[in-house]
N, C-alpha and C positions, 0 to 999 in steps of 0.2 A: 684961163680957167681960174675960178675964184676958189681959194682954200679957206675953210672955216677954222678959226683958231679956238680951241677949247678954252672955256672960261675957267678961272680958278675955282669958283664956287661949285660948278657942276662936277669937276674932276674930284673934288673932295667928297662930294655926295656919293659919287660912284664908288670911290674907295671905301667909304663907310658902309655902303650896301654890300659890297663884296665881303668885307670883314664880318658883317653880321651873318651872311649866308654861311661862311666857313665855320663860324662859332656854332650856328644851329646844327650843321652837319656833325660837328665834333661832339656836341652834347647828345645828339641822337645815337652816335656810334658808341659813346661811353656806356650807357645802360646796357647795350647789347653785349658788351664785353663782360659786365658784371651780372647779367641775367643768368639764373640757374639753368635755364634751358637755352642752349646755344642756338644759333641761327639755323644750323642743319638739323635740329630736333633731337640731339643726343643729350642724355642726362649727364650731370657732373659725376666725377669719380666716386664721391662718397655715396650718392644715391644708387649708383650701379652696384657697389659692393653690398649695400643693404638688400637689394633685390636678389642678388646671388645667394646671400645667406638665408633669406626667407624661403627661397625655392626648395632646397633640399629638405628643410624641416617639413614643409607641406607634403612632399612626396613620401617621407618616412612615416607619416601618420597613418596612411592607408594600410600598409602591411601590419602595423601594430594592432589596429582595430580588427583586421581580419584574423589575426592570431588570437586575440581575445575572444572573438566570436566562435572560432573553432574550439577553443578550450571550454567555453560555456556549453556549447552543444555536446561536447564529449561528457561533461559532468552531468548534464541532463539525461543523456542516454544511460550513463552508469546508474543514476538514481532510479530510472525507470526499470532497469534490469533488476536492481535490488528489490524494488517494490513487487515486481512480478514473481520473483523467487519467494519473497516473504508471503505473498498472497497464496501461492501454491502450497507452501509449507503449512499455512494455517488451515487451508481446506483439507489437507491430508490429516492433520492433527484432529480436526473436528470430526472427520469421517471415522478415524480410528477410535476416538473416544466414544462415539455413538455405537460403534460395533462392539466395543468392550462392555458398555452398559447393557446392550442387548444380550451379550453372551453371559454376563453375570446374572441377569434376570432369568435367563433360561436355565442356568445351573441351579439357581435358588428354587425354581419351580420343580426341576427334576429331583432335587433333594427332598422336597416336601412330598411329592408324589411317591417317591421310592419308600419314604418312611410310612406312608399310608397303605402300601400294598399288603402288609400283614393284617391290617385291620379289615381290608376287603376279604382276605382269606377267612378271617374269623366270622364275618357275616355269612359267607357261603357255608361254612361248617355248621353254624347255628341253624340256618334255614334247613340244611340237609338233616340235621338231628331231629328238628321238630317234625319234618315230614316222615321220618322213619319211626320215631318213638312217640309221636303225639306232641301236644303243646305243653306238657307238664314242665319240661325244662326250658321252654322257649324264653320265658321272662328272665330267668337267671342268665341265660346265654346272651341275651340282648344287653342286659346291664353290664356284663363283663366286657362285651365289645365296645359299649359306649365309654366305659372307664378307660379302656386301652386307647381309644381314639383321642380322648381328652389328654391323656398323658403324652401321646405322640405330638399333639399340637403344642402342648406346654413346653416340650423340649425345643421347639422352634420359636419360643418367645410369646406364645399366646397366653393371655391372662383372662380368666373368667371374672366377670363382674356380677356378684350375687350378694347384694347388701341387705339381706334380711336382718332386722333388728338393729341396724345401724342408722346413724343420722343421714337424712336425705342430702345427697350431693348432686346439685343440678348439672355438674360437669360430667358426671358418669351415669346419671339415671334420668329417666323421664317419668314424671308422675302422671298416671292415666286416671287416677281416682283418689279421693280422700275418704278416710274412715274416722268416725267419731270414737275417741278412746280417751277418757279422762285419766286413766291410770298410766298410760304410756307417755313418754316424753313427746312434746309437740314435734311434728315433722320427723317422725321415725318411720322407716320403711317397714310396712306390715307384711306385704306379700310381693313376690317377684313373679310377674306374668311371663316375662321373657328375659332370659339372661343376656347380659351385655358382654362384650369382649373388647380387649385393648392389647396393643403391643407396645411395650415400653410405656411412655406417657401419652401415646396417641390412642384415643378412643375410636375403635373401629365401628362399634355399635353400642349406644347407651342401653342400659337395662330399663325395661318397662315395669313400673312398680306402683303400689298403692301407698299412701302416706297418711299417718295419723294426724288428727287435729283435736284441739280442746284440752290437751293435757298440759302439765307444767312445762316450763321452759327447761331445756337441757342445760345443765351446768357447764360453764366454760372450762376448758382445759387450761393448765398453766401456760401452755404456748399461746393459746388464744388471748389469755389475759395480758400477757406481756406485749402483745402487738398494740394494745391501746395506749 
C-alpha cells in the first residue's frame, strides 16, 4: 500500500488557511461582544435604566391631566351658577323697578284726581244754583270754579302760557296769524287764541297767538347784548 507524503508547501498553505479562518471568526465575535444589542436581543444596562425612568413619568402624566380637567370643569360649573344667580337677580330687580314706577304713577294720578274732586263739587253746585235761581249768577259761578281749577293744577306744577303783549317766543307759542301794527314792537304777541301749558321747563302745549309786524325792532335787553 502506497502512502503519500505531504509536501512542505501544501502543509504551510493549509496552516495559513486555518489561521486566516480563526482570525475571521475572532473578528466576527469581537463586534458581537461590543455591540449595544447582545446576541440574545437584550439591551445594555444603561438603556434599560433609561426605559425604566421614562416609564413612570409617562404613567404619572395621565392622572395630572385628569385632575386639571376636573378642576376646570368645576370652575366652569361655578361660573355658570354665578351667572344664573346674577341673571335671576337682575330680572327680579327689573321687575320690581317697573312695579315701583307703575305704583308711583298711580299715586301721582290719584293725588291729582283727589285734588280735583272739590272742583267737580263746585261745578255741580253751580249748575244746581242756575237751575233753581235762573242764569243770573251762572257766569260768576263758572268763573269761580274755573279759577279754583287753575289754582289746583298750579299746585301740582302746571304753568299757564299767556304771553299777551310779550315778545314772541317760538319755543312756547305758535303764530297762527300776523297783524300789521306800526306802533307796536315787531313780533309782539297781540292776541292769544288758546292758552298754552307747561310743567317746569317742558312745554305740554304751546299757546296759539297772533303776532304783530311792521313796527320798530324791540330793543335788546342787557343780557341779550352781553351774549354777542
